[in-house]
C-alpha positions as CSV (number, residue, x, y, z in Angstrom):
1,M,120.7,142.6,135.9
2,S,117.6,142.5,133.7
3,M,116.8,139.2,132.0
4,Q,118.1,138.8,128.5
5,I,115.8,137.4,125.8
6,I,117.8,135.4,123.2
7,T,116.0,134.2,120.0
8,Q,118.8,132.7,118.0
9,A,121.4,130.1,118.6
10,S,124.2,132.4,117.6
11,G,123.2,134.9,120.3
12,L,123.0,132.1,122.8
13,H,126.5,130.9,121.9
14,A,127.9,134.3,122.6
15,F,126.1,134.6,125.9
16,I,127.2,131.2,127.1
17,A,130.8,131.7,126.0
18,E,131.0,134.9,128.1
19,L,129.6,132.9,131.1
20,R,132.2,130.2,130.6
21,R,135.1,132.8,130.4
22,S,134.0,134.2,133.7
23,G,133.7,130.8,135.4
24,R,130.0,131.1,136.2
25,R,128.0,128.0,137.0
26,I,125.0,127.6,134.7
27,G,121.6,126.3,135.7
28,F,119.1,125.4,132.9
29,V,115.3,125.1,133.0
30,P,113.9,123.8,129.7
31,T,110.1,124.4,129.3
32,M,107.4,124.4,126.6
33,G,106.0,127.7,127.9
34,N,102.6,128.7,129.3
35,L,104.4,128.9,132.6
36,H,102.8,128.6,136.0
37,A,104.0,128.4,139.6
38,G,105.3,124.9,139.1
39,H,107.7,126.1,136.4
40,H,108.7,129.1,138.5
41,S,109.7,126.6,141.3
42,L,112.1,125.0,138.9
43,V,113.8,128.4,138.4
44,A,114.1,128.9,142.1
45,L,115.6,125.4,142.5
46,A,118.1,126.0,139.7
47,R,119.1,129.3,141.4
48,E,120.1,127.3,144.5
49,H,122.6,125.3,142.4
50,A,123.9,127.8,140.0
51,D,125.2,131.4,139.5
52,V,123.2,132.0,136.4
53,V,119.8,130.6,135.4
54,V,118.9,130.1,131.7
55,A,115.3,129.0,130.8
56,S,114.0,128.0,127.4
57,V,110.5,128.2,126.0
58,F,110.0,126.0,123.0
59,V,106.9,124.0,121.9
60,N,108.7,121.0,120.5
61,P,107.0,119.5,117.5
62,T,108.8,116.1,117.5
63,Q,107.2,115.0,120.8
64,F,103.7,115.4,119.6
65,G,101.9,112.6,117.7
66,P,99.8,113.2,114.5
67,N,96.5,113.4,116.5
68,E,97.8,115.3,119.5
69,D,97.5,118.9,120.6
70,F,100.6,120.6,119.1
71,A,98.6,123.2,117.2
72,R,96.4,124.2,120.2
73,Y,99.1,123.9,122.8
74,P,99.0,127.3,124.6
75,R,101.7,129.7,123.6
76,T,102.1,132.7,125.9
77,P,105.7,134.1,125.3
78,D,105.1,137.6,126.7
79,A,103.6,136.3,129.9
80,D,106.2,133.6,130.2
81,A,109.0,136.2,129.8
82,A,107.4,138.5,132.4
83,G,107.0,135.6,134.9
84,L,110.6,134.4,134.4
85,A,112.0,137.9,134.9
86,A,110.0,138.3,138.1
87,Q,111.5,135.0,139.3
88,G,115.1,136.3,138.7
89,C,115.8,134.3,135.7
90,D,118.9,135.7,133.9
91,A,118.2,134.6,130.3
92,L,115.4,133.3,128.3
93,F,116.1,131.3,125.1
94,L,113.1,131.6,122.8
95,P,114.1,129.9,119.5
96,A,112.1,129.3,116.4
97,V,111.6,125.7,115.1
98,E,114.3,126.3,112.4
99,D,116.9,127.2,115.0
100,L,116.6,123.7,116.6
101,Y,115.7,121.8,113.5
102,P,117.6,123.4,110.6
103,Y,116.8,120.5,108.3
104,G,113.2,120.4,109.4
105,A,111.6,118.4,112.3
106,E,110.9,115.4,110.1
107,R,114.5,115.1,108.9
108,T,116.3,115.8,112.1
109,V,118.9,113.5,113.7
110,R,117.0,111.7,116.5
111,V,118.0,110.5,119.9
112,S,116.3,107.4,121.1
113,V,116.6,106.0,124.6
114,P,115.9,102.2,124.7
115,E,113.4,100.4,127.0
116,L,112.3,103.2,129.3
117,P,109.9,104.8,126.7
118,D,108.2,101.5,126.0
119,V,105.8,101.5,129.0
120,L,103.1,103.6,130.6
121,K,103.0,107.1,128.9
122,G,105.5,106.0,126.2
123,A,103.3,103.1,125.3
124,L,100.3,105.4,124.9
125,R,102.4,108.0,122.9
126,P,104.8,106.1,120.6
127,G,107.8,108.3,119.6
128,H,107.0,110.9,122.3
129,F,110.1,110.3,124.4
130,D,112.3,110.1,121.3
131,G,111.1,113.7,120.6
132,V,111.8,114.7,124.2
133,A,115.3,113.2,124.2
134,T,116.1,114.7,120.8
135,V,115.2,118.3,121.8
136,V,116.8,118.1,125.2
137,A,120.0,116.8,123.7
138,K,120.0,119.8,121.3
139,L,119.3,122.2,124.1
140,F,122.0,120.7,126.3
141,N,124.5,121.2,123.4
142,L,123.5,124.9,123.0
143,V,123.2,125.9,126.7
144,Q,126.1,123.7,128.1
145,P,124.6,123.8,131.6
146,D,126.2,122.5,134.7
147,I,122.8,121.5,136.1
148,A,119.4,121.1,134.5
149,V,116.1,121.0,136.5
150,F,113.1,119.0,135.4
151,G,109.8,118.6,137.3
152,Q,109.0,115.3,138.9
153,K,105.4,115.4,137.7
154,D,106.5,113.8,134.4
155,Y,108.5,111.2,136.2
156,Q,109.1,109.0,133.2
157,Q,110.5,111.9,131.3
158,L,112.9,112.6,134.1
159,L,114.1,109.1,134.0
160,V,114.5,109.2,130.2
161,I,116.6,112.4,130.4
162,R,118.8,111.1,133.2
163,R,119.5,107.9,131.2
164,M,120.2,109.9,128.0
165,A,122.5,112.4,129.8
166,R,124.5,109.6,131.4
167,D,124.7,107.4,128.2
168,L,125.8,110.3,126.0
169,G,128.3,111.6,128.6
170,Y,126.9,115.0,129.3
171,P,128.7,116.5,132.3
172,I,125.3,117.8,133.6
173,E,123.7,117.2,137.0
174,I,120.0,116.4,136.4
175,V,117.9,117.6,139.3
176,G,114.3,116.5,139.8
177,A,112.0,119.2,141.3
178,P,109.1,118.3,143.7
179,I,105.6,118.5,142.3
180,V,103.8,121.8,143.0
181,R,100.1,121.2,143.7
182,E,96.9,123.2,143.8
183,A,94.9,123.3,147.1
184,N,93.0,120.1,146.3
185,G,96.2,118.2,145.5
186,L,95.9,118.5,141.7
187,A,99.4,118.7,140.2
188,M,99.9,122.0,138.5
189,S,100.1,121.7,134.7
190,S,99.7,123.9,131.6
191,R,96.8,121.5,130.6
192,N,94.8,122.4,133.7
193,Q,93.6,125.5,132.0
194,Y,91.6,123.3,129.6
195,L,89.5,122.3,132.7
196,G,86.5,124.2,134.0
197,A,86.3,125.1,137.7
198,E,84.1,122.0,138.5
199,Q,86.4,119.7,136.5
200,R,89.5,121.1,138.2
201,E,88.1,120.4,141.6
202,R,87.0,116.9,140.6
203,A,90.5,116.2,139.2
204,G,91.8,116.3,142.8
205,V,90.8,112.6,142.9
206,I,94.0,111.8,141.1
207,H,96.2,112.8,144.0
208,A,93.8,111.2,146.5
209,T,93.9,108.0,144.5
210,L,97.8,108.0,144.6
211,Q,97.7,108.4,148.3
212,W,95.2,105.5,148.6
213,M,97.4,103.3,146.4
214,R,100.3,104.0,148.7
215,T,98.4,103.0,151.8
216,R,96.7,100.1,150.2
217,I,99.8,98.2,149.2
218,V,101.0,97.7,152.8
219,E,97.8,95.9,153.7
220,P,98.1,92.1,153.9
221,G,96.9,90.1,150.9
222,Q,96.7,93.1,148.6
223,G,98.2,92.3,145.2
224,V,99.4,95.0,142.9
225,A,97.0,94.1,140.1
226,T,94.1,94.3,142.4
227,I,95.1,97.7,143.7
228,E,95.6,99.0,140.2
229,A,92.2,97.8,139.1
230,Q,90.6,99.4,142.2
231,A,92.4,102.6,141.6
232,R,91.1,102.8,138.0
233,E,87.6,102.2,139.4
234,R,88.0,105.0,141.9
235,L,88.9,107.4,139.1
236,A,86.0,106.2,137.0
237,Q,83.5,106.9,139.8
238,A,84.7,110.5,139.7
239,G,84.2,110.7,135.9
240,L,87.8,110.2,134.8
241,V,89.0,107.6,132.3
242,A,92.3,106.0,133.5
243,D,94.9,105.3,130.8
244,Y,96.9,103.7,133.6
245,A,97.1,103.5,137.3
246,A,100.3,101.6,138.2
247,I,102.7,100.8,141.0
248,R,106.3,100.3,139.7
249,R,109.9,100.4,140.7
250,A,111.0,104.0,140.9
251,D,114.4,103.5,139.4
252,D,113.4,101.9,136.1
253,L,109.5,101.7,136.1
254,G,109.8,97.9,136.0
255,E,107.0,95.8,137.4
256,L,107.3,94.8,141.1
257,T,108.6,91.6,142.4
258,V,107.7,90.0,145.7
259,T,111.1,91.0,147.2
260,R,110.9,94.7,146.2
261,R,109.3,96.9,148.9
262,D,111.4,100.1,148.7
263,G,111.9,102.7,146.1
264,L,108.4,102.5,144.7
265,I,106.2,104.9,142.7
266,A,102.5,105.1,142.0
267,L,101.7,106.7,138.7
268,I,98.4,107.8,137.1
269,A,97.4,109.1,133.7
270,A,93.7,109.9,133.4
271,R,91.5,111.8,131.0
272,L,88.8,114.3,132.0
273,G,87.0,115.0,128.8
274,P,89.7,115.4,126.1
275,T,92.4,116.5,128.6
276,Q,94.9,114.0,129.9
277,L,96.4,114.6,133.4
278,I,99.4,112.8,134.9
279,D,100.7,112.6,138.4
280,N,102.8,110.3,140.6
281,M,103.9,109.7,144.2
282,L,107.2,108.2,145.4
283,F,107.2,106.0,148.5
284,D,108.6,103.0,150.4
285,V,106.7,100.4,152.2
C-alpha cells in the first residue's frame, strides 16, 4: 500500500486503532527530518521487527537551547516523505508544534531522566535531553509502538530513551541501529551538509581517532586521561575543536575503574567551524 501521511494526532489515533484491531505489530522511527541513508537504515531495521512501520518527522523545539540552531535546522518534508515512501515506510506522522505541545513548548509537562544527561553532551547542552525525553514520551503515547528504533550515533540519547522507557513502564522494545558511515568513516548526519567538501573529508579524522583510542587503551601504561588528551590533540591537528573525547562504560557512561575492561565506548564531540559532529565506537579490551 502507499504510504499514508498523517498531520494531526486525531488522524494518527484512528490509524493506530485500526492496526491494533487487526493485531499488527508496529515499529516506530522518530526523526527530526532532513533524512539521509542513515535514517533510511532505521526504517529497514524496524521493518525486520514489525508488520507496519511508522516514522515521524518533527523538529522538536524543547531540545534546542537559546543559542542553538533550531531556526536554521534544515526542514525538507517533501524530500523526507519521498525517501520514506521509497523505503517502504507505511505511515509518516508530520505534526505541527501545537499538536505535540497544545499548551506551548514553554508550558509543557516535562520528562526528566536523572544522572545520564549530566555528562558529556548533556553537560554541554543543559536541558537538551529533557527535551528529547519529553517529545519521545509524547510520541510513544501517540504511536503506541511495539518496537522503536534509534540510531547509535547519538549513543547518550539512546541510553536516555532506554532508561525513560523502562522507568515509565512503556511496553516498547528499544532497538539501537548501527551507525551508517560515509566512505571516509564520517558518521552520516543531517549536520554534515553544513560542511564543505574539504571539511567533510577532513572530518573523517573523528572516526580514525575513535579507532586509535580503542587500540591505544590496550597498550601497557596508557591511562585513560592521557589517551583522551592525546585524542583531543589529534583532532586539533586536523583543525577540529574537541568538546570531549572520552572513554566510558557503555552501560551508563560512567568513568572507568581499573577493574572494568569490557563493555566500553569511546565518544567524541568535535566542532569544525560552527558545526558540531558526534560519533562513538563500542568495544571490549
